[in-house]
MIVEX-807750 format. One record per atom (N, C-alpha, C): atom name; x, y, z. Coordinates in steps of 0.1 Angstrom, whole numbers. Each point is the difference from the previous one (the first is absolute). Example, Ala and Ser with C-alpha at 12.3 -4.5 7.8 and 13.67 -1.06 7.14 Angstrom:
BEGIN
NODE/atome/c1/c2/c3
NODE/N/132/-57/78 $
NODE/CA/-9/12/0 $
NODE/C/9/12/0 $
NODE/N/-4/11/-7 $
NODE/CA/9/11/0 $
NODE/C/-8/11/8 $
//
This chain:
BEGIN
NODE/atome/c1/c2/c3
NODE/N/95/83/102 $
NODE/CA/-8/4/-11 $
NODE/C/-13/-8/0 $
NODE/N/-11/7/-1 $
NODE/CA/-12/-7/0 $
NODE/C/-6/-1/14 $
NODE/N/-9/-9/2 $
NODE/CA/-5/-10/-9 $
NODE/C/-10/6/-10 $
NODE/N/-1/-7/-11 $
NODE/CA/-10/3/-10 $
NODE/C/-9/-12/-3 $
NODE/N/-12/2/-2 $
NODE/CA/-9/-12/-2 $
NODE/C/-6/0/-14 $
NODE/N/0/-11/-6 $
NODE/CA/-4/-2/-14 $
NODE/C/-10/-12/-2 $
NODE/N/-7/1/-11 $
NODE/CA/-8/-12/-4 $
NODE/C/5/-4/-14 $
NODE/N/2/-13/-2 $
NODE/CA/4/-5/-13 $
NODE/C/-11/1/-10 $
NODE/N/2/7/-11 $
NODE/CA/-11/3/-10 $
NODE/C/1/-10/-12 $
NODE/N/13/-2/-5 $
NODE/CA/2/-8/-11 $
NODE/C/14/-4/-2 $
NODE/N/2/-11/-8 $
NODE/CA/13/-4/-4 $
NODE/C/3/4/-14 $
NODE/N/12/4/-3 $
NODE/CA/4/5/-13 $
NODE/C/14/-5/-3 $
NODE/N/1/-13/-5 $
NODE/CA/13/-6/-3 $
NODE/C/7/-2/13 $
NODE/N/12/6/1 $
NODE/CA/9/-1/12 $
NODE/C/-3/11/10 $
NODE/N/-11/7/-1 $
NODE/CA/-4/11/9 $
NODE/C/-14/-2/5 $
NODE/N/-2/5/12 $
NODE/CA/-13/0/7 $
NODE/C/-4/15/1 $
NODE/N/-13/3/-3 $
NODE/CA/-5/13/2 $
NODE/C/-7/1/13 $
NODE/N/5/9/9 $
NODE/CA/-5/2/13 $
NODE/C/-7/14/1 $
NODE/N/-11/1/8 $
NODE/CA/-7/12/2 $
NODE/C/1/3/15 $
NODE/N/4/12/4 $
NODE/CA/1/4/14 $
NODE/C/-14/0/6 $
NODE/N/-1/-5/12 $
NODE/CA/-13/0/7 $
NODE/C/1/8/13 $
NODE/N/11/5/3 $
NODE/CA/1/9/12 $
NODE/C/-2/15/-3 $
NODE/N/-1/3/-13 $
NODE/CA/-3/13/-4 $
NODE/C/-10/-1/-12 $
NODE/N/-7/11/-3 $
NODE/CA/-9/0/-11 $
NODE/C/8/2/-13 $
NODE/N/0/-11/-8 $
NODE/CA/8/0/-13 $
NODE/C/-5/-10/-9 $
NODE/N/0/4/-13 $
NODE/CA/-4/-10/-11 $
NODE/C/13/-4/-7 $
NODE/N/11/6/3 $
NODE/CA/13/-2/-7 $
NODE/C/5/-14/4 $
NODE/N/5/-8/-11 $
NODE/CA/5/-13/3 $
NODE/C/15/1/1 $
NODE/N/6/-8/8 $
NODE/CA/14/-1/2 $
NODE/C/6/-13/-4 $
NODE/N/7/-1/-12 $
NODE/CA/5/-13/-4 $
NODE/C/12/-4/8 $
NODE/N/0/-12/5 $
NODE/CA/11/-5/8 $
NODE/C/5/-14/-6 $
NODE/N/13/-2/0 $
NODE/CA/5/-12/-6 $
NODE/C/-5/-12/9 $
NODE/N/-5/-10/-7 $
NODE/CA/-6/-12/6 $
NODE/C/10/-7/9 $
NODE/N/13/1/-3 $
NODE/CA/11/-6/8 $
NODE/C/1/6/14 $
NODE/N/-5/12/2 $
NODE/CA/1/7/13 $
NODE/C/-11/-4/9 $
NODE/N/-11/-6/-5 $
NODE/CA/-12/-3/8 $
NODE/C/0/-14/4 $
NODE/N/-7/-3/11 $
NODE/CA/-1/-14/5 $
NODE/C/-7/-9/-10 $
NODE/N/4/-13/-1 $
NODE/CA/-5/-8/-11 $
NODE/C/-15/-3/1 $
NODE/N/-6/2/12 $
NODE/CA/-14/-4/2 $
NODE/C/-10/11/-4 $
NODE/N/5/11/-6 $
NODE/CA/-10/11/-4 $
NODE/C/-9/-4/-11 $
NODE/N/-12/6/0 $
NODE/CA/-9/-2/-11 $
NODE/C/-8/13/-1 $
NODE/N/-8/1/-11 $
NODE/CA/-8/12/-1 $
NODE/C/-10/1/12 $
NODE/N/0/12/6 $
NODE/CA/-8/2/11 $
NODE/C/7/-1/14 $
NODE/N/13/-5/-1 $
NODE/CA/8/-1/13 $
NODE/C/3/14/5 $
NODE/N/0/1/13 $
NODE/CA/4/13/7 $
NODE/C/15/-2/4 $
NODE/N/7/11/-3 $
NODE/CA/15/-1/1 $
NODE/C/5/12/8 $
NODE/N/9/-2/9 $
NODE/CA/6/11/8 $
NODE/C/15/1/-5 $
NODE/N/4/12/-3 $
NODE/CA/14/3/-4 $
NODE/C/6/9/11 $
NODE/N/11/-5/5 $
NODE/CA/8/8/10 $
NODE/C/15/-3/-3 $
NODE/N/7/11/-2 $
NODE/CA/14/-1/-3 $
NODE/C/2/-9/-12 $
NODE/N/-9/1/-10 $
NODE/CA/1/-7/-13 $
NODE/C/-1/-15/2 $
NODE/N/-6/-5/11 $
NODE/CA/-2/-14/2 $
NODE/C/-16/-1/0 $
NODE/N/-4/-10/-8 $
NODE/CA/-15/-1/-2 $
NODE/C/-4/-13/8 $
NODE/N/-12/2/7 $
NODE/CA/-6/-11/8 $
NODE/C/-15/0/-3 $
NODE/N/-5/-12/-2 $
NODE/CA/-14/-2/-2 $
NODE/C/-7/1/14 $
NODE/N/-10/8/0 $
NODE/CA/-8/2/13 $
NODE/C/-14/-3/-1 $
NODE/N/-5/-5/-12 $
NODE/CA/-14/-3/-1 $
NODE/C/-3/-4/-14 $
//
């Protein structure tokens, strides 16, 4: 499944709002903070494959 590419847009409590960058979309995808690597910050580029998230930029 995937890969899908995202950019971290904002933090919202225990969730992080991600925006897809591999397709044209303004929709935000909320993801539980616990599923993401601890080094993420706003503006980080993230790859999701088989529901595993990896910082790529």
